[in-house]
TORPARO-599994 format. One record per residue (C-alpha): residue in one letter; x, y, z negated; residue number from 1. Coordinates in Angstrom, 3 decimals. Each point is the difference from the previous one (the first is absolute). Layout:
N
a_X_Y_Z_NUM
...
end
This chain:
239
m_7.490_3.952_17.107_1
a_0.003_-2.985_1.995_2
t_-2.008_-3.054_-0.544_3
e_0.570_-2.516_-2.270_4
t_-1.490_-3.933_-0.550_5
q_0.278_-2.064_-1.592_6
q_-1.790_-3.816_-0.501_7
h_-2.296_-0.423_-3.014_8
p_0.693_-4.125_-0.967_9
l_-3.581_-1.702_-0.546_10
t_-1.741_-2.441_-2.241_11
a_-0.212_-1.330_3.492_12
g_2.192_1.324_3.237_13
t_0.918_3.867_-0.219_14
v_-1.767_3.515_1.543_15
t_2.694_2.645_1.721_16
i_-0.815_3.525_-1.668_17
s_1.864_3.448_1.230_18
r_0.567_3.310_-1.270_19
n_0.061_3.205_1.816_20
g_1.176_2.836_-1.131_21
n_-2.794_1.381_-1.583_22
h_-0.075_-2.846_-1.917_23
q_-3.089_-1.181_1.903_24
y_-0.571_-4.169_0.351_25
s_-0.766_-2.347_1.996_26
v_-0.164_-3.852_0.714_27
d_1.138_-1.581_3.334_28
d_0.065_3.945_1.899_29
g_-4.009_-0.020_-0.759_30
p_-1.121_3.292_-1.418_31
k_1.532_2.362_-2.664_32
m_-0.953_0.120_-3.340_33
r_-0.501_2.373_-1.914_34
s_2.765_-0.576_-3.269_35
v_-0.886_-0.188_-3.551_36
t_1.642_2.943_-1.603_37
s_-1.767_2.284_2.899_38
l_-3.076_-2.103_-1.622_39
v_1.057_0.430_-3.924_40
k_-0.006_4.055_0.326_41
h_-3.375_0.728_-1.879_42
v_0.875_-1.761_-3.160_43
e_1.464_2.571_-1.438_44
g_-1.740_2.851_-2.363_45
d_0.739_3.021_-0.625_46
t_3.941_0.228_1.583_47
f_-0.196_3.047_1.221_48
g_-0.110_0.983_-3.150_49
i_2.220_-2.141_-1.392_50
g_2.122_0.727_2.808_51
l_-0.037_4.341_-0.747_52
n_0.935_-0.759_-3.342_53
w_2.880_-2.196_1.256_54
a_0.918_2.230_2.580_55
l_0.375_3.150_-3.186_56
k_2.259_-2.036_-1.843_57
v_2.075_-0.697_2.646_58
a_0.354_3.905_1.292_59
r_0.406_1.690_-3.950_60
e_2.552_-3.675_-0.491_61
h_1.912_1.577_3.640_62
g_-0.016_3.784_-1.312_63
g_-2.997_0.941_2.142_64
d_0.956_-1.493_3.420_65
l_-2.894_-1.135_1.353_66
d_1.801_-2.185_2.564_67
a_0.540_-1.957_-3.299_68
p_-3.082_-2.391_-0.176_69
r_0.828_-0.518_4.075_70
r_3.762_-1.517_-0.655_71
v_-1.294_-2.284_-2.628_72
s_-2.662_-1.269_2.135_73
k_2.887_-0.842_2.111_74
e_1.948_-0.990_-2.264_75
a_-1.821_-3.113_-1.991_76
l_-1.829_-0.679_4.483_77
d_4.086_-0.083_0.169_78
s_0.163_-2.890_-3.109_79
g_-2.612_-1.706_0.520_80
v_0.946_-0.741_3.419_81
q_3.631_-1.270_-0.620_82
l_-1.290_-1.919_-3.030_83
h_-2.191_-2.020_2.399_84
a_2.797_-0.813_2.985_85
a_2.112_-0.427_-3.413_86
v_-2.351_-2.951_-0.829_87
d_-0.564_-1.177_3.287_88
t_3.244_-1.404_0.236_89
y_0.930_-0.531_-3.363_90
i_-3.599_-2.846_0.283_91
k_1.000_-1.376_3.437_92
r_4.222_0.057_0.006_93
g_0.765_-0.341_-3.805_94
t_1.457_3.801_0.502_95
i_0.598_2.255_-3.477_96
t_0.361_4.153_0.408_97
e_1.993_1.203_-2.432_98
d_-3.065_2.962_-0.548_99
r_-1.532_0.854_-2.989_100
v_-3.804_0.080_0.976_101
f_1.189_-3.051_2.083_102
m_1.453_-2.289_-3.738_103
a_-2.894_1.475_-2.128_104
w_-2.564_-1.973_2.296_105
y_2.810_-2.782_0.518_106
n_-0.174_-0.527_-4.709_107
a_-3.025_0.240_0.686_108
l_-1.229_-2.660_2.816_109
g_3.372_-1.104_1.266_110
n_-0.473_-3.839_-1.054_111
e_-3.254_-0.094_1.629_112
s_-0.705_-2.818_2.329_113
w_-0.658_2.407_3.424_114
l_-1.982_-1.969_2.676_115
a_0.169_2.767_1.776_116
s_0.385_4.135_0.576_117
e_-1.662_2.105_2.426_118
v_-2.692_-1.965_1.572_119
f_-1.845_0.785_2.644_120
l_-4.597_-0.361_-0.801_121
v_-2.922_0.295_1.619_122
h_-3.927_-0.266_-1.523_123
p_-1.724_-2.017_3.185_124
t_-3.420_1.444_-0.948_125
l_1.116_2.714_-1.740_126
h_1.983_1.013_3.139_127
y_2.952_2.313_-1.910_128
g_3.357_-0.628_-0.462_129
g_2.920_0.408_-2.501_130
t_4.114_-0.992_-0.912_131
a_-0.100_-1.652_-3.685_132
d_3.145_0.969_-1.970_133
a_0.768_-4.176_-0.993_134
l_-1.055_-2.991_-1.548_135
a_1.550_-2.287_-2.444_136
f_-0.867_-3.893_-1.050_137
n_-0.504_-1.382_-3.325_138
v_-1.277_-2.947_-0.921_139
h_-1.695_1.654_-3.258_140
s_-2.083_2.468_1.980_141
g_0.235_-0.491_2.944_142
i_0.773_2.593_3.547_143
t_0.125_3.152_-1.377_144
l_-0.527_2.886_2.155_145
y_2.262_3.018_-0.542_146
d_0.215_3.537_0.579_147
w_3.087_2.457_-1.609_148
k_-0.583_4.653_-0.400_149
t_2.988_1.847_-0.666_150
v_-1.534_2.589_-2.698_151
d_1.545_3.009_-1.744_152
q_0.071_-1.725_-3.915_153
n_-1.589_3.213_-1.161_154
s_-2.922_0.603_2.402_155
w_-0.569_-3.371_-0.086_156
q_-1.498_0.251_-3.544_157
k_-1.083_3.592_-0.158_158
y_-1.040_0.849_4.039_159
g_-2.906_-2.583_1.395_160
c_0.842_-3.182_-1.443_161
t_-3.039_-2.141_-0.366_162
l_-1.550_1.371_3.404_163
r_3.722_-1.297_1.854_164
i_-1.413_-3.133_-1.534_165
n_-2.595_-0.817_1.101_166
k_0.731_1.320_3.563_167
d_3.271_-1.529_0.403_168
s_-2.877_-3.215_-1.766_169
a_-1.893_0.169_3.136_170
q_2.979_0.301_2.436_171
l_0.972_-4.050_-1.316_172
a_-3.772_-1.140_-0.467_173
a_0.336_0.954_3.836_174
y_2.318_-2.046_0.970_175
a_-0.269_-2.608_-2.239_176
s_-3.965_-0.580_1.538_177
a_1.655_0.462_3.439_178
l_1.833_-2.893_-1.098_179
t_-1.961_-1.997_-0.946_180
a_-2.156_0.516_2.904_181
m_2.343_-0.848_3.077_182
g_0.814_-2.994_-1.931_183
s_4.218_1.420_-0.572_184
a_1.217_-3.249_-1.895_185
y_0.994_2.934_-2.241_186
a_-3.099_0.560_-1.027_187
p_0.492_1.544_-4.327_188
t_-1.646_-0.887_-2.844_189
r_0.620_3.407_-1.793_190
g_2.122_2.944_1.234_191
c_2.199_2.565_-2.399_192
i_1.487_3.894_1.164_193
a_3.765_0.256_-0.945_194
y_-0.413_4.115_-1.306_195
v_3.805_0.398_0.470_196
m_1.610_2.983_-1.593_197
r_1.759_2.537_2.632_198
d_2.869_0.789_-2.489_199
g_0.400_-4.142_0.062_200
s_-0.466_-0.356_-4.302_201
g_-2.687_-1.651_-0.102_202
v_-2.867_-2.614_2.115_203
e_-3.379_-0.243_-1.313_204
v_-2.048_-3.125_1.819_205
v_-3.828_0.014_-0.158_206
e_-1.963_-2.803_0.780_207
a_-3.288_1.398_2.547_208
d_-3.546_-0.825_-0.765_209
l_-0.579_-1.206_2.981_210
e_-3.778_-0.304_-0.374_211
r_-0.420_3.459_-0.978_212
g_2.618_1.505_2.889_213
e_-1.642_-2.461_2.386_214
r_-3.340_2.533_-0.719_215
l_2.019_2.911_0.240_216
f_1.378_-0.569_3.431_217
q_-2.961_-0.969_1.126_218
a_-1.468_3.391_-1.138_219
s_2.453_2.075_1.317_220
r_0.175_-1.586_2.833_221
s_-3.689_-0.434_0.624_222
l_0.608_4.379_-0.958_223
y_2.612_-0.063_2.749_224
l_-2.318_-1.274_2.860_225
m_-3.216_2.512_-0.822_226
a_2.960_2.435_0.549_227
e_0.902_-0.900_3.450_228
d_-3.582_-0.165_1.249_229
q_-0.725_2.744_-1.116_230
r_3.166_1.707_2.049_231
s_-0.882_-1.798_2.658_232
d_-3.407_1.195_0.110_233
n_1.080_3.148_-0.467_234
s_2.722_-0.230_2.901_235
h_-1.715_1.651_2.380_236
l_-0.184_3.949_-1.960_237
p_2.181_2.044_0.679_238
l_3.462_0.453_-2.092_239
end
């Protein structure tokens, strides 16, 4: 994937942000910054146990096919990519796609007053970057930062709902913090996560606790940096 560049509006002027194919971010051709998604991976809890239970369940549902979880995971990823592309096209061009997952999103959120979508952002002092799904404005609540995730309706409630919200809230809080720190014209007052069911049956919108999410993000970032320092210290050791 080629490097993409955006002009991000600030309260005074603009800043040029680039994202390369490895989802690393930079400002005006400066040093590469880690992505938020890499920094929040420690906010997951017992994801191995959750993932193992899910994989066994999927395999059983497919007659013992041990490759079924891999196929289902790919389908889920493809569904998320398609939704993001459809929403981005709608916000920027007003194009409505007749896909049932997009229509579920549209019925829940299509009437928001959208400011921008797929917005590159960076934190100028903590040196990380990310891409916000969208931002909307409401005269009563101000600017809302949105993130959407496609989820399986049954697994959403049974496997890791709380853990998922923790991680997603940390991600959203990191985005909100970066937008504020960089002096963005889009600095948000609240954040929401829209969980869109992959069968198109509905959308659950969760307002994120950004203060708690920020604490989770900072804790995960610290663990990530500690592990990175350890890897650096051991880099001379044989594999």
